[in-house]
VEXDREN-2710 file (C-alpha; in Angstrom, 1 decimal):
% VEXDREN-2710
k/r/px/py/pz
1/UNK/-4.1/-8.4/12.4
2/UNK/-3.8/-5.7/8.6
3/UNK/-1.2/-7.0/6.2
4/UNK/-0.2/-4.9/3.1
5/UNK/1.8/-7.3/1.8
6/UNK/-0.7/-7.1/-0.7
7/UNK/0.2/-3.6/-1.7
8/UNK/4.3/-5.0/-2.5
9/UNK/2.5/-7.8/-4.6
10/UNK/0.4/-5.8/-6.4
11/UNK/3.4/-2.9/-6.8
12/UNK/5.8/-5.3/-8.2
13/UNK/2.6/-7.2/-10.6
14/UNK/2.2/-3.6/-12.0
15/UNK/6.2/-2.8/-12.1
16/UNK/5.7/0.2/-10.2
17/UNK/9.1/1.4/-7.9
18/UNK/8.5/3.3/-4.9
19/UNK/10.2/6.3/-6.6
20/UNK/7.1/6.3/-8.9
21/UNK/4.9/6.0/-6.1
22/UNK/6.8/8.5/-4.3
23/UNK/6.5/11.4/-8.0
24/UNK/3.0/10.4/-7.8
25/UNK/2.3/11.9/-4.6
26/UNK/2.4/9.4/-2.3
27/UNK/4.6/10.2/0.6
28/UNK/7.8/7.9/1.4
29/UNK/7.2/8.2/5.6
30/UNK/3.7/6.7/5.0
31/UNK/5.0/3.9/2.7
32/UNK/7.9/3.4/5.2
33/UNK/5.2/3.4/8.0
34/UNK/2.9/0.8/6.3
35/UNK/6.4/-1.7/5.2
36/UNK/7.0/-1.9/8.8
37/UNK/3.3/-3.0/9.8
38/UNK/2.1/0.3/10.9
39/UNK/-2.2/1.4/10.5
40/UNK/-2.9/4.2/8.0
41/UNK/-6.3/5.8/7.3
42/UNK/-9.2/4.9/4.8
43/UNK/-7.7/8.0/3.0
44/UNK/-4.3/6.5/2.7
45/UNK/-5.8/3.3/1.1
46/UNK/-8.0/5.4/-1.0
47/UNK/-4.8/7.2/-2.8
48/UNK/-3.2/4.3/-2.7
49/UNK/-6.0/2.8/-5.0
50/UNK/-6.7/5.6/-7.6
51/UNK/-2.8/5.5/-7.3
52/UNK/-2.2/2.0/-8.8
53/UNK/-5.7/1.8/-10.0
54/UNK/-6.4/-1.4/-7.7
55/UNK/-9.0/-2.6/-5.3
56/UNK/-8.8/-2.1/-1.6
57/UNK/-8.5/-6.0/-1.3
58/UNK/-4.8/-5.5/-4.0
59/UNK/-3.5/-2.7/-0.5
60/UNK/-4.4/-4.5/2.1
61/UNK/-6.2/-7.9/3.9
62/UNK/-6.5/-9.4/7.1
63/UNK/-4.9/-12.4/8.8
64/UNK/-5.2/-13.7/12.2
65/UNK/-2.8/-13.3/14.7
66/UNK/-0.6/-16.2/15.4
END
C-alpha cells in the first residue's frame, strides 16, 4: 500500500504548515484525503513536489500490507 507518511515528515523538516501548503494553492480536501490514506493522482504528487521542492520519495512510499 502507499503511505504518505514521508509527506508529513518532509513538511515538518521544512517547517511547512498546512496553512502554508494551502496558501501555496494545494487543496485542503486533497490534503485531508491523503491524511486518511486515500489515493491521489500523479498530478497531485507533482504539485506537492513543486511546492515543497522535493522528490517523490519525500512525499510517498510503498509499504507492504500486514
